[in-house]
N, CA, C and O atoms as a CHARMM CRD file, in Angstrom:
* protein
*
  188
    1    1 MET  N    -14.98500  -2.18800  22.87900 PROA 1      0.00000
    2    1 MET  CA   -14.51200  -2.75500  21.63100 PROA 1      0.00000
    3    1 MET  C    -15.22800  -4.09700  21.43900 PROA 1      0.00000
    4    1 MET  O    -15.40700  -4.87100  22.37900 PROA 1      0.00000
    5    2 ARG  N    -15.62800  -4.34000  20.19700 PROA 2      0.00000
    6    2 ARG  CA   -16.25100  -5.61100  19.82400 PROA 2      0.00000
    7    2 ARG  C    -15.43800  -6.24300  18.70900 PROA 2      0.00000
    8    2 ARG  O    -14.90800  -5.55000  17.84100 PROA 2      0.00000
    9    3 VAL  N    -15.34700  -7.56000  18.74100 PROA 3      0.00000
   10    3 VAL  CA   -14.64300  -8.29700  17.70000 PROA 3      0.00000
   11    3 VAL  C    -15.57000  -9.38500  17.19400 PROA 3      0.00000
   12    3 VAL  O    -16.15600 -10.13200  17.97900 PROA 3      0.00000
   13    4 LYS  N    -15.70200  -9.47200  15.85900 PROA 4      0.00000
   14    4 LYS  CA   -16.52600 -10.51400  15.24600 PROA 4      0.00000
   15    4 LYS  C    -15.67900 -11.27300  14.24300 PROA 4      0.00000
   16    4 LYS  O    -15.01400 -10.67600  13.39600 PROA 4      0.00000
   17    5 LEU  N    -15.70800 -12.58400  14.34300 PROA 5      0.00000
   18    5 LEU  CA   -15.00000 -13.44800  13.41000 PROA 5      0.00000
   19    5 LEU  C    -16.02900 -14.27400  12.66100 PROA 5      0.00000
   20    5 LEU  O    -16.82400 -14.98500  13.27500 PROA 5      0.00000
   21    6 ASP  N    -16.01800 -14.18600  11.34300 PROA 6      0.00000
   22    6 ASP  CA   -16.90500 -14.98500  10.50200 PROA 6      0.00000
   23    6 ASP  C    -16.06200 -16.08100   9.85900 PROA 6      0.00000
   24    6 ASP  O    -15.34900 -15.83900   8.88500 PROA 6      0.00000
   25    7 LYS  N    -16.14900 -17.27900  10.40900 PROA 7      0.00000
   26    7 LYS  CA   -15.32000 -18.38200   9.92500 PROA 7      0.00000
   27    7 LYS  C    -15.70400 -18.80300   8.51000 PROA 7      0.00000
   28    7 LYS  O    -14.84700 -19.22800   7.73500 PROA 7      0.00000
   29    8 GLU  N    -16.99100 -18.68800   8.16900 PROA 8      0.00000
   30    8 GLU  CA   -17.43300 -19.06300   6.81700 PROA 8      0.00000
   31    8 GLU  C    -16.76900 -18.22500   5.74300 PROA 8      0.00000
   32    8 GLU  O    -16.30300 -18.75500   4.73400 PROA 8      0.00000
   33    9 SER  N    -16.72400 -16.91600   5.95600 PROA 9      0.00000
   34    9 SER  CA   -16.14100 -16.02700   4.94900 PROA 9      0.00000
   35    9 SER  C    -14.68500 -15.67800   5.26000 PROA 9      0.00000
   36    9 SER  O    -14.05100 -14.93100   4.51600 PROA 9      0.00000
   37   10 ASP  N    -14.15500 -16.22200   6.36400 PROA 10     0.00000
   38   10 ASP  CA   -12.77800 -15.95500   6.77600 PROA 10     0.00000
   39   10 ASP  C    -12.53500 -14.44600   6.88100 PROA 10     0.00000
   40   10 ASP  O    -11.59100 -13.91200   6.29900 PROA 10     0.00000
   41   11 ALA  N    -13.41600 -13.77100   7.64100 PROA 11     0.00000
   42   11 ALA  CA   -13.34600 -12.31900   7.78400 PROA 11     0.00000
   43   11 ALA  C    -13.36200 -11.94500   9.26300 PROA 11     0.00000
   44   11 ALA  O    -13.94000 -12.65100  10.08900 PROA 11     0.00000
   45   12 LEU  N    -12.72400 -10.83400   9.57900 PROA 12     0.00000
   46   12 LEU  CA   -12.67000 -10.32200  10.94100 PROA 12     0.00000
   47   12 LEU  C    -13.11400  -8.86400  10.92600 PROA 12     0.00000
   48   12 LEU  O    -12.69900  -8.08900  10.06500 PROA 12     0.00000
   49   13 TYR  N    -13.97700  -8.49100  11.90400 PROA 13     0.00000
   50   13 TYR  CA   -14.39000  -7.10000  12.05300 PROA 13     0.00000
   51   13 TYR  C    -14.12100  -6.67100  13.48600 PROA 13     0.00000
   52   13 TYR  O    -14.53300  -7.34400  14.43100 PROA 13     0.00000
   53   14 VAL  N    -13.42600  -5.54500  13.64500 PROA 14     0.00000
   54   14 VAL  CA   -13.14400  -4.97700  14.96100 PROA 14     0.00000
   55   14 VAL  C    -13.80900  -3.61400  15.01900 PROA 14     0.00000
   56   14 VAL  O    -13.52400  -2.73900  14.20200 PROA 14     0.00000
   57   15 ARG  N    -14.70000  -3.43700  15.99400 PROA 15     0.00000
   58   15 ARG  CA   -15.37500  -2.15600  16.20200 PROA 15     0.00000
   59   15 ARG  C    -14.74100  -1.49200  17.41500 PROA 15     0.00000
   60   15 ARG  O    -14.88000  -1.98800  18.53300 PROA 15     0.00000
   61   16 ILE  N    -14.05100  -0.38500  17.21300 PROA 16     0.00000
   62   16 ILE  CA   -13.29100   0.27000  18.26600 PROA 16     0.00000
   63   16 ILE  C    -14.18800   1.05300  19.21100 PROA 16     0.00000
   64   16 ILE  O    -14.01500   0.98400  20.42800 PROA 16     0.00000
   65   17 ASP  N    -15.14100   1.79600  18.66800 PROA 17     0.00000
   66   17 ASP  CA   -16.13400   2.46000  19.51900 PROA 17     0.00000
   67   17 ASP  C    -17.45700   2.53100  18.77700 PROA 17     0.00000
   68   17 ASP  O    -17.54100   2.17700  17.60100 PROA 17     0.00000
   69   18 GLU  N    -18.48500   2.99100  19.46900 PROA 18     0.00000
   70   18 GLU  CA   -19.84300   2.94500  18.92800 PROA 18     0.00000
   71   18 GLU  C    -20.27900   4.24000  18.24700 PROA 18     0.00000
   72   18 GLU  O    -21.47600   4.45800  18.05800 PROA 18     0.00000
   73   19 SER  N    -19.34300   5.09500  17.88000 PROA 19     0.00000
   74   19 SER  CA   -19.68800   6.30600  17.13200 PROA 19     0.00000
   75   19 SER  C    -20.34700   5.92400  15.81400 PROA 19     0.00000
   76   19 SER  O    -20.09800   4.84900  15.26800 PROA 19     0.00000
   77   20 GLU  N    -21.18400   6.81400  15.31400 PROA 20     0.00000
   78   20 GLU  CA   -21.84200   6.58000  14.03300 PROA 20     0.00000
   79   20 GLU  C    -20.80000   6.51200  12.91600 PROA 20     0.00000
   80   20 GLU  O    -19.87800   7.32500  12.86200 PROA 20     0.00000
   81   21 ILE  N    -20.95900   5.54000  12.03400 PROA 21     0.00000
   82   21 ILE  CA   -20.08600   5.41500  10.87400 PROA 21     0.00000
   83   21 ILE  C    -20.65200   6.29400   9.76400 PROA 21     0.00000
   84   21 ILE  O    -21.79400   6.11600   9.34100 PROA 21     0.00000
   85   22 VAL  N    -19.84200   7.24700   9.29400 PROA 22     0.00000
   86   22 VAL  CA   -20.31400   8.14400   8.23800 PROA 22     0.00000
   87   22 VAL  C    -19.61400   7.88300   6.90600 PROA 22     0.00000
   88   22 VAL  O    -20.06800   8.34600   5.86000 PROA 22     0.00000
   89   23 GLU  N    -18.51000   7.14000   6.94900 PROA 23     0.00000
   90   23 GLU  CA   -17.77300   6.85500   5.72200 PROA 23     0.00000
   91   23 GLU  C    -16.97100   5.57300   5.91500 PROA 23     0.00000
   92   23 GLU  O    -16.48100   5.28600   7.00700 PROA 23     0.00000
   93   24 SER  N    -16.84900   4.81200   4.83700 PROA 24     0.00000
   94   24 SER  CA   -16.00000   3.62300   4.82300 PROA 24     0.00000
   95   24 SER  C    -15.09400   3.70700   3.60700 PROA 24     0.00000
   96   24 SER  O    -15.49000   4.19800   2.55000 PROA 24     0.00000
   97   25 GLU  N    -13.86800   3.21800   3.77400 PROA 25     0.00000
   98   25 GLU  CA   -12.91100   3.28000   2.67600 PROA 25     0.00000
   99   25 GLU  C    -12.09800   1.99300   2.63100 PROA 25     0.00000
  100   25 GLU  O    -11.57400   1.54100   3.64900 PROA 25     0.00000
  101   26 GLU  N    -11.99900   1.40500   1.43600 PROA 26     0.00000
  102   26 GLU  CA   -11.14600   0.24400   1.24700 PROA 26     0.00000
  103   26 GLU  C     -9.73100   0.76500   1.02900 PROA 26     0.00000
  104   26 GLU  O     -9.43000   1.34300  -0.01600 PROA 26     0.00000
  105   27 VAL  N     -8.86900   0.55900   2.01100 PROA 27     0.00000
  106   27 VAL  CA    -7.51600   1.11700   1.96300 PROA 27     0.00000
  107   27 VAL  C     -6.52600   0.17200   1.30200 PROA 27     0.00000
  108   27 VAL  O     -5.49200   0.62000   0.80500 PROA 27     0.00000
  109   28 GLU  N     -6.80900  -1.09100   1.28400 PROA 28     0.00000
  110   28 GLU  CA    -6.05100  -2.14300   0.60700 PROA 28     0.00000
  111   28 GLU  C     -7.08700  -3.18400   0.19500 PROA 28     0.00000
  112   28 GLU  O     -8.16500  -3.23600   0.78800 PROA 28     0.00000
  113   29 PRO  N     -6.79400  -4.00100  -0.79200 PROA 29     0.00000
  114   29 PRO  CA    -7.76900  -5.03900  -1.15100 PROA 29     0.00000
  115   29 PRO  C     -8.12200  -5.90400   0.06800 PROA 29     0.00000
  116   29 PRO  O     -7.24800  -6.52300   0.67500 PROA 29     0.00000
  117   30 GLY  N     -9.40400  -5.93400   0.41000 PROA 30     0.00000
  118   30 GLY  CA    -9.88400  -6.73500   1.53000 PROA 30     0.00000
  119   30 GLY  C     -9.77500  -6.08400   2.89200 PROA 30     0.00000
  120   30 GLY  O    -10.10700  -6.71200   3.89800 PROA 30     0.00000
  121   31 ILE  N     -9.31100  -4.82000   2.95400 PROA 31     0.00000
  122   31 ILE  CA    -9.20700  -4.10200   4.22600 PROA 31     0.00000
  123   31 ILE  C    -10.02600  -2.82300   4.13400 PROA 31     0.00000
  124   31 ILE  O     -9.73400  -1.94100   3.32700 PROA 31     0.00000
  125   32 ILE  N    -11.05100  -2.73500   4.96800 PROA 32     0.00000
  126   32 ILE  CA   -11.96000  -1.58700   4.95000 PROA 32     0.00000
  127   32 ILE  C    -11.93000  -0.91200   6.31500 PROA 32     0.00000
  128   32 ILE  O    -12.03900  -1.57400   7.34700 PROA 32     0.00000
  129   33 LEU  N    -11.78000   0.41000   6.31300 PROA 33     0.00000
  130   33 LEU  CA   -11.82600   1.20300   7.53800 PROA 33     0.00000
  131   33 LEU  C    -13.13400   1.97800   7.57500 PROA 33     0.00000
  132   33 LEU  O    -13.56200   2.53400   6.56300 PROA 33     0.00000
  133   34 ASP  N    -13.76900   2.01400   8.74500 PROA 34     0.00000
  134   34 ASP  CA   -14.97400   2.80400   8.97800 PROA 34     0.00000
  135   34 ASP  C    -14.58600   4.04300   9.77200 PROA 34     0.00000
  136   34 ASP  O    -13.83400   3.95400  10.74300 PROA 34     0.00000
  137   35 PHE  N    -15.10000   5.19900   9.35700 PROA 35     0.00000
  138   35 PHE  CA   -14.74800   6.47200   9.97700 PROA 35     0.00000
  139   35 PHE  C    -15.96100   7.14500  10.60100 PROA 35     0.00000
  140   35 PHE  O    -17.07900   7.01900  10.10300 PROA 35     0.00000
  141   36 SER  N    -15.72800   7.86700  11.70700 PROA 36     0.00000
  142   36 SER  CA   -16.75700   8.68500  12.34700 PROA 36     0.00000
  143   36 SER  C    -16.80500  10.05600  11.67000 PROA 36     0.00000
  144   36 SER  O    -16.01100  10.34300  10.77400 PROA 36     0.00000
  145   37 ALA  N    -17.73600  10.89100  12.10500 PROA 37     0.00000
  146   37 ALA  CA   -17.88900  12.23000  11.53000 PROA 37     0.00000
  147   37 ALA  C    -16.64700  13.09000  11.72800 PROA 37     0.00000
  148   37 ALA  O    -16.36700  13.96400  10.90800 PROA 37     0.00000
  149   38 ASP  N    -15.89700  12.85500  12.80800 PROA 38     0.00000
  150   38 ASP  CA   -14.69000  13.65900  13.03900 PROA 38     0.00000
  151   38 ASP  C    -13.42900  13.01000  12.47800 PROA 38     0.00000
  152   38 ASP  O    -12.31900  13.43100  12.80100 PROA 38     0.00000
  153   39 GLY  N    -13.59400  11.98400  11.63700 PROA 39     0.00000
  154   39 GLY  CA   -12.46500  11.39900  10.92200 PROA 39     0.00000
  155   39 GLY  C    -11.70600  10.30400  11.65000 PROA 39     0.00000
  156   39 GLY  O    -10.68800   9.82100  11.15600 PROA 39     0.00000
  157   40 ARG  N    -12.19700   9.90500  12.83100 PROA 40     0.00000
  158   40 ARG  CA   -11.52600   8.82800  13.56800 PROA 40     0.00000
  159   40 ARG  C    -11.92400   7.47000  13.01200 PROA 40     0.00000
  160   40 ARG  O    -13.05800   7.28300  12.57000 PROA 40     0.00000
  161   41 VAL  N    -10.99100   6.51900  13.03300 PROA 41     0.00000
  162   41 VAL  CA   -11.29900   5.14500  12.64900 PROA 41     0.00000
  163   41 VAL  C    -12.07400   4.51300  13.79900 PROA 41     0.00000
  164   41 VAL  O    -11.59900   4.48500  14.93400 PROA 41     0.00000
  165   42 VAL  N    -13.27100   4.00400  13.50000 PROA 42     0.00000
  166   42 VAL  CA   -14.09100   3.37700  14.53900 PROA 42     0.00000
  167   42 VAL  C    -14.32400   1.89700  14.27500 PROA 42     0.00000
  168   42 VAL  O    -14.85400   1.19300  15.13400 PROA 42     0.00000
  169   43 GLY  N    -13.93400   1.41500  13.09400 PROA 43     0.00000
  170   43 GLY  CA   -14.07200   0.00700  12.78300 PROA 43     0.00000
  171   43 GLY  C    -13.11100  -0.41200  11.69400 PROA 43     0.00000
  172   43 GLY  O    -12.71800   0.39100  10.84800 PROA 43     0.00000
  173   44 MET  N    -12.73000  -1.69800  11.72500 PROA 44     0.00000
  174   44 MET  CA   -11.80500  -2.23700  10.72500 PROA 44     0.00000
  175   44 MET  C    -12.29700  -3.61100  10.30500 PROA 44     0.00000
  176   44 MET  O    -12.70900  -4.41000  11.14600 PROA 44     0.00000
  177   45 TYR  N    -12.25600  -3.89000   9.01400 PROA 45     0.00000
  178   45 TYR  CA   -12.70300  -5.15500   8.45500 PROA 45     0.00000
  179   45 TYR  C    -11.56400  -5.75600   7.62900 PROA 45     0.00000
  180   45 TYR  O    -10.97300  -5.08100   6.78600 PROA 45     0.00000
  181   46 TRP  N    -11.27100  -7.00800   7.87700 PROA 46     0.00000
  182   46 TRP  CA   -10.30400  -7.75700   7.07500 PROA 46     0.00000
  183   46 TRP  C    -11.02200  -8.98300   6.54500 PROA 46     0.00000
  184   46 TRP  O    -11.58200  -9.75700   7.32100 PROA 46     0.00000
  185   47 GLY  N    -11.01400  -9.16700   5.26200 PROA 47     0.00000
  186   47 GLY  CA   -11.69600 -10.34300   4.74000 PROA 47     0.00000
  187   47 GLY  C    -11.44200 -10.57700   3.29200 PROA 47     0.00000
  188   47 GLY  O    -11.95800 -11.53800   2.72200 PROA 47     0.00000
């Protein structure tokens, strides 16, 4: 797992595993989930 904090933009990204990201979806304003080919969440962005 990797965590990145961007203090300038006040954003946080958490990468759960290194699977290829095939789709991203904004599920709430400012919250984006990254999905693998088998539909698992592999990354999350809050900003």
